[in-house]
N, C-alpha and C positions, 0 to 999 in steps of 0.2 A: 876445653871450656873457654879458655882465653881467646882462642881463634873464633869461636862462635860469638862471644861477646863483642869481638872486634868487627865481625861481619854484620851484626844487627844494626849498629849506627850507620854503617855504609849503605845497607839496604834502605833504611829509612830516609837517608839523604838522597839516594838515587830516586826513591819514590816521590819525594818532595819536588825534586828537579823535573821529573816526568809530569807531575801535576801542573807545575809552573809553565813548563813548555807547552802543555796542552792548552792552558788558559790563554797564553800569549798567541798561540797559533789561531785559536778560535776568535780572539779579539781582532787579530789582523784580518782574518777572513770576513768578519762582520764589517770592519772598516772598508775593506775593498768593495764589499757588496753595496754599502751605503754610498761610496764614491761613484760606483758604476751605475747607480740608479739614474735612469733617464726619464724624460717626459712620457715616452711610450710605455715604460714599465708602470708608472703611476696611473696612466690612462688604462692600461691593461688590468691593473688591480681593481680600479673602480668599475670597469666593465664586468669583470668576473664576479664581484661582490655587489653588483648594482641592486639586486633584489633585497638583500639584507640591509644595505645602507638606506634605501628608499623606505623600507618597512619601518625601521627604527626611527627614521626622521618623521614618518607619518604618525607614529605613536606619540612622540614628543610634541609635534605640532598639534595633534588632536587634544592632548592634555591642556596645552596653553590656550587653544581656541575655546575649549569647553569652559574653562574657568573664566576666560575673558567675556564670554557671553552670559554667564550666570546673573550678573547684575541687571540685565535687561528683562529678566523674568518672562521668558517666552511662553506663550500658551501651548497647550498640549498639541494642537493642530500644527503650530509652527515648528515645534520640536520634531514631530513626525515628518514634516516636509524637509527639515534640515538633515534628519537621519536617513533620508531616502537612498543616497548613494551607498551607505553601509548596508541597508536592507537588500539592495541589488546584489552585493557581494555574497551575502548569506544565501540568497536564492540560487546564485550561480554555483556555489560550492555544494549546496544540498542537492542540486540537480545532478551532479556528478557522483555523489556518494553511492547511490544504488547500483549503477552499472559497474563502478570501480570495485565495490565491495564483493559483488558476485563474481565478476571476471577474474579479479586478482586471486581470490580464494580457490576458484576452480582450477586456474592455470598453475597456481603454486602447488596444490596437492597433486594434480595430475602429472606434473613434471618430476615428482619424486616417487621412488618405489615405496611399497607398503612399510618396509622396515625403517627406512630413513624418515618417512613422514611420522611414523609412530614414535620414534625416538625424539624427533624435533618437537612434536606435540607434547610429549612428556616433559621435556626440558622447559618448554614455554609455560606449562601449567605449574611446574615447581617454582619457576621464577615469579609468576603472577601471585601465587599463594604466599611465597616468602615475603615479597615486597609489600603486599597488602597487610599481612600480619605485623610487619615492622612498622608500617605507617600508622596502624591502629594503636600499637604500643606507644609510639611517639606522641600521638594525640592525647592518650590517657595520661601519660607522664606529665606532659606540658600543662594540662588543665588542672591536675592535682597539685603541681608545684606552684603555678602562678595564682590559681584560685580566683579567676575573673568574676565569678558570680557572687562574691562577697558584697553584702549590702542589702537594701530593701528592694522589693519588686515594684514599688510605687513609681519609680522613674520611667518605667516602660508604659507606652500607650499601645494597646492592642489595636491592630489595624483590620484584621479580617478573620473570619472563621475558617478553620482548616477542615477539609473533608475527612471523616473518619474512615479508616481502612483496617480490616481485620488482617492480622499477620498471616493466618492460615490461607485466606483468600488471595493475598498478595503472592505467597509462595506458589500456590496452585496456578495463578495467572502466569507466573514466570515459566512454569513447565508447559502450560498451554501454548504460550507464545513460541516455545521451542519447536512446536509441531503445528504450523498454521494449516488449516484445512484448505485454504485458497491462497496460492502463491501470488496471484495478481493483487488480491486484497492486502496481503502482507507487505506489499510495496507502499501502501498508503495508510494502513491502520494497524493498531495493536489491540489485542484482546484485553479488556479490563472489566472486572466485576463491579457493577453498580448495585445500589441498594434501593429497595422499594418497600413501602408499607403494605402489609396485608392484614385485613380484618378477619379474625377467626371467631366463630361462635362456639363457646364452651357450655356444655350442659352440666348444671350443678344439681345434684340430688338433695332435696330438703327433707330432713327427718321430721317425725311427728312432734309438734309442739302445741301449746295452748292456742296459739294464733293461727298456725298453718297445719294443714294435714299433709300426709305423704304425697310427694310430687316432685317435679323437676322444674328448674328455672334456667333460662338461657342467658349467658353473659357474653358480651362482645369484648374482644381484646385485640390490640394492635401489636404486630411484631415486624421486625425488619428482616427481610429475606434477600439473599444474593440473587441478582439478575444478570444474565450475560449481556455485555455491552462492548463498546470499543472507543478508542481515542485516536485522534489523528496523529500520524507520525510513522516512519518506517519501522517495521518489526524486524530490527537488525538481528536479533537473536535467532529468530526463525530462519531468516535468509542465510545466516552463518552456518547453522546446522545443516540446512539443505545443501548449501554449496560445498561443505566439507564432504558430505556423503556422495554427492554428485561427482566431485573431483576424484574421490577414491575409486568410484566405479569406472570413470573414463580412463584413469591411470591403469586399472587392471585389464581394460579392454584392448590395450596396446594399439595394434594397427587399425582395428575397427573404430576405436575412439579417436584416432588421429584427426579426422575432419572437425570434430567438435572441439578438440584441443586447439587446433589452428584458429578456429572461429573465435574462441574466448581469448586466445593470445592476441589476435588482431584487434579485438574489441578493447582489450586492456591497453594496448599501444595507442589506439586512437584516443581513448579517454585521457591518457597521460599527455598527449599532444595538446588536447583542449586545456588541460591544467596549465601547461606552459604558457598558453595565451592569457588565461585568467589571472595568472600570477602577476602580470603587468598592471592589472587593475586593482589587485589586492591592497597596495599601499593607500590608494584613494578611499577604498571602502573602509579599511581599518581606521583611517583618520576620522571619518564621519561617524563610525560606530562608537568610538571612544568619546569623541566630542559630544555626541548626542546623549550618551549615558551620563556624562558629567553634568550637562545642562539639566537633565531630567531628575537627577538624584535630589534627595531631601537635604535640608540645611545641616551641614556637619556640626555646626556649633551647638545644635540642640541634642546631639548624641550624648547619652549619659555615660558616666564613668565605667559602669559595668560593661556596656556594649563596646566601649572603646578598648577596654582591657581584653574583652573576648576577641575583638578583631586582631589585636596585637598577638594574642596567644595562637590564633589560627595561622597568622602569617609566619610566626616563629617556627611553628611545627612544620609547615609546608617548606620553609627554607631549609630547615635541618634535613628533611627527607630528600629534597631536590639537590642541595648543594653538597651535602655530606654523605648520606647513606647510598644513594644511587650511584654517584661517581666512585665511591669506595668499592661497591660491589663490582662495578665494571673493571676497575683497576685490579682488584684481587683475582678475578677470573681471567681477564684477557692480558694483563700486564702491559696495557697501553694507556696513554694519557687520556683520561676521560674528558678533559676540558677541550681538547682538540676535536673530539667527537661531538661534544655539545655545541661547539662553535659552528659546525656544519649544519646544526639543526635550528639556528637562530631564527630563520624566517618562519619555520613551522611553529616555534614557541611564541613568537610575536603574533602570529595569526590566531593561535589558540587564545591568547590574551585578548585579542580584539573580538573574535567571534563567540567566545565562551562555549564552544561545542567541539568535542574531540572528533566527532563524526564529520563535521564540516571541515575540520583541519586535515582530515585523512589524505586528500589528494596532495596537499602541500608536503605532508610528512613523507609520503612515498617519494616525491621528487627530491627532497633534501637527503634522505637516506641513500637512495640509489645513485644520485649524481654527485653529491658532495662527499658522502662518507663511503661510497663504493661498496655498499652492503649488497650481498647476492640477492637478485630479484626473487629467487625461489624462497628465500627466507622472509623477505619483506611482504611478499604476497600472502604468505601463510600467517605470519606472526602479527602484522599490523591490523588487519581487519578483525581478528579475534581479540586482540588487545584493546582496540577501540570500543569493543562491545562489552568485554567482561573485566578488563584490568583497570580498576579505578582507585589508584593509591590515594590521590588527593581527596576523593569523595569519602573513602573509608576513614581516613584521618579526621576529616571534618565532622562526619556523623558521630563518631565516638566522642569527640571533643564537645560537640554541641549538646549531646544528650547529657553529659555530666555537668555542663554549664547550666542547663535548664534545671537539673536537680539541685545545684548550688543556689540558684536564684530562689527556688521554692523551699530552701533550708531543709532539703531532703538528704539525709546521710545514707550513702550507698555502702553496702558491705562488699567484701571481696567477691562473693558469688554473683552479685548484681553487676559489678564491674566486668567480671568474666563474661557474663551474659551479654552485656553491651558490646564487648570486643568481638564475640562470635557473631552476633546479629549484624554488627556494622560491617564485618568482613563479608557475610552472606548477602546483605542488602546492597553493598557496593557492586556486586556482580550483576544484580538485577537492575541497577541504575543505567538506563539507556543513555547513549551519548548525546543527549539533548540538553539545552540550557535549563538549569535549575531542577534537574531530575532528582538531585540529592535531597531536596525538600520533601518530595513524595516518599522516597524510601526511608526517610528519617522517622516517619510515623511508625514504621515497623519496629525500629530501634527503641523508640520511646514506649511503645505499647508493651515490649518484652519485659520491661522493669516497672511497669505501672505508673509512668510519668504522664502528666497531662499533655495531650497532643496539641491542644489549642495554643500552648506556649511556644510553638514553632513561630508564631506571628511576632514574637519578641525579637527574633534575629533576622526577619525579612528585610529590615531597613538597610543592612550591610551585606545581604546575601549576593546581590548583583555583582559586587566588587570581589568578594571572596570566591564566588563561582568562577570568575575569570582566572584567579590564581590557582585554584585546584584543578581546573581544566588544563592549564599549562603544565602542572605537575603530572597529570595523567598522561599527557602527550610525551613528556620527557621519559616517563616510566616505560611506555610502550616502545619508544625509540631505542632506549638503552637495552631493553629486553631483546630487541631484534639484533643489536650488536653482540650481545652475550650469546644468544642462541646460534648465531652464525659462527662464532668462534668455537663453540662446543661441538657444532655439527660439521666442522670443516672437513673431517676425514670422510664422512658419509657423502658429502657433496662432491669431493674429489673422486671417490670410487664410483659414484653415479655418473660423473663426467667421463671416466675411463670406460665404463660399461657402454655408454652411448657411443663413444668413439670407436670401440671394438665392433659394435653392431654395424656402424657405418662402413668400416673397413671390410667386414665380412660380406656385406650385402651392398656393394657400391651401385649396382644397377637397379636394385629393387626399390620401387617407390613406396612411401609409407602407406599410401592407399591409392586406389584407382577408381575412375568413374566408369560405370557400365554404360556403354553406348548402344543404343537400339540399332544403329546402322550396322555395327559389327555382327550382331546376331543374324540380321537378314543376309549379310554377305556370306556367312557360313552356310546358310540354307539355300544359296543360289543353285538352281538346277544345272546339271551337267549338260554338255553339248548334245549328248545322245538323247537326253530327255527332251530337249528343245526341238530336235528333229522329229521326234515322235509327235 
């Protein structure tokens, strides 16, 4: 016993000495690195991180420029002219979304075998569902604790009427958009149910009275009926479903499908090279987008206390989800530093903040994940397009929070069942929210209708929605990117085994081409007449 007691202090001392020695050695290494830094190293650092530095500088400059131009009270036309460089960036990015979404999904699915893609898909869906449910829970907890809707409704000024939408029709539209009848039309339009008035004639039978004899009387009534219609915008959900199925078929065709696989692979590579060119223009576009929005926004001083508290509540909820929950999930699953991973995504996050569209940010997100964070292309091509379409953590959080805020403004006490209904519908509606600016306002009608809240009250929060929309888009992009990192870590064994199988096939069949072109000349050469036949 005495020997053991004597050994313990010695071990603890030796442990302390090791820790000290380690700290000293690291500090010496850091000193040497700092001393050895040359002009070329600094220049190399700035060249390597030029995109990120320029983009962050553009955001700061845009904010300063926007607030400095506000006192001049520019007209609507002048603001539009001023925002034109930003509009060009949006158009450039939206131009690349369609070919990038289709080519990346098809090549991503086709490059994996059925088992690997199935497992990867299951992991991605579990991740999307988990993060969305957590986001909704955070939103509900934040709004119930802070209670931003306390006070009177008189401080709000209604700006516009909101179009009424039936939740059943909205859900059916979501399913209809998954299966577009025309793929070309799906590139430019989405199906949306519109409503029209129909006059119907009802025959009413009149009984015998002193004044009237037996007979019938016709009464005209008006009723609202659903009418098929469409709205402008890429039907991303339909294209994602088609690309997933098409990619699976090409993958199963193996050698026969190789020409198509090569075509989409080449298309994807060409689009990514175009993205690399557009990235140099991105800082200029983001600067004018942000500055233009700040010049255009209403006077902040007229914002009421309730709306101010609502804005603070939404920002707090999004920050908790983006800075605490998502990095914690990444660290727990991968055991890697999440903030190093997030640092590689800075340009994509800033672009999301500027463009307010997760679909438009998709090309930059691909570039950041594949080049900065070295995420496997097979994972990014599969996870990112699907994530940009259905994974909307920020939107789900915002919808649940905003619905309860509107209930608080109307002094409407929600019971546990209604809060649960809001959480379920907010989760479902966020999946249907297309990756376009302010799509959350449209899907929020479904959430409000589910618990009988007035849908016109959405106009109460429109004043600050342009700003909050940018923050929730940034949260959505971060959620998609961290999802890609987590799915890659969990699928690393399948990806390695898939690489080994491909390697073995190449070794076994070194001379066999993946596909061959059938030449007409070869067929005629085989049918050439023999010398004897020519003599005849």
